[in-house]
Structure formats: structure tokens, C-alpha cells
C-alpha atoms as one frame of an Amber mdcrd trajectory, in Angstrom:
protein
  50.931  34.328  37.963  50.784  33.089  34.392  52.814  30.007  33.525  53.703
  29.528  29.886  55.190  26.327  28.522  56.588  25.961  25.026  57.279  22.838
  23.057  60.882  22.135  22.072  60.103  22.850  18.422  58.611  26.243  19.308
  61.652  27.177  21.367  63.990  26.213  18.518  62.255  28.660  16.176  62.240
  31.575  18.643  65.129  34.012  18.575  67.339  34.472  21.612  65.834  37.908
  22.229  62.301  36.508  22.088  63.268  33.847  24.600  64.826  36.446  26.913
  61.681  38.581  26.786  59.510  35.549  27.542  61.706  34.628  30.502  61.654
  38.170  31.861  57.869  38.335  31.539  57.525  34.973  33.287  59.755  35.816
  36.240  58.514  39.388  36.596  55.735  38.362  38.969  57.829  36.146  41.246
  58.471  36.985  44.870  62.004  36.927  46.299  61.873  33.276  47.382  60.567
  32.113  44.016  63.152  34.231  42.200  65.939  32.648  44.242  64.663  29.157
  43.421  64.568  29.992  39.702  68.072  31.467  39.811  69.400  28.413  41.671
  67.799  26.141  39.078  69.319  28.116  36.188  72.748  27.947  37.833  72.452
  24.162  38.216  71.433  23.757  34.573  74.299  25.943  33.334  76.832  24.186
  35.590  75.549  20.764  34.527  75.758  21.704  30.844  79.309  23.018  31.319
  80.321  19.824  33.162  78.775  17.777  30.346  80.729  19.734  27.709  83.959
  19.430  29.711  83.461  15.661  29.913  82.881  15.369  26.176  85.892  17.563
  25.360  88.060  15.407  27.655  86.707  12.223  26.080  87.304  13.555  22.548
  90.925  14.498  23.363  91.532  11.124  24.987  90.165   9.302  21.951  92.380
  11.412  19.660  95.454  10.544  21.748  94.524   6.864  21.695  94.159   6.987
  17.902  97.579   8.671  17.560  99.127   5.970  19.754  97.517   3.240  17.660
  98.652   4.880  14.431 102.220   5.110  15.817 102.371   1.475  16.946 101.812
   2.256  20.599 104.161   5.240  20.739 102.088   8.160  22.141 104.234  10.797
  20.392 105.051  10.672  16.699 108.772  10.219  16.035
């Protein structure tokens, strides 16, 4: 099986379709156990990225609410 690794700068310049083709070519030769491991890894990465984005969205909203409270002299809702 051929393993191909790309630098971050190379990946940034590749289109989404090119990346998909490269992934499909890479996983085409995997057996069922290897395929399951790859799929599990991808799921963890996607879940972790989503959790990371949720955290940052929550933090951003909290900071906005804190700023509104400060701007309104401690009153969380504008009068």
C-alpha cells in the first residue's frame, strides 16, 4: 500500500475535489479493519473540531454578554 503525505502548504493549495480523490486513492487498498480504524479516526477529528467550534462560539457569546453588562453599568439587559 502506498502512503502519501502532504505538507500543510500543499494541502492548502489543493482543491477540495483533489483532496477527496487523494483520500479515496489512499484508502482504496485498505482492508476492512484498516478502513474501520480510518473511519473512527475521521469521526474523532470531526467531533473534536465541532466541539472546539462550539466552545469558541460559547466563549464569544459570553464575552459579548459581559461587554453589554459592562457597557450598561452591570445591568445585563439594556433598559
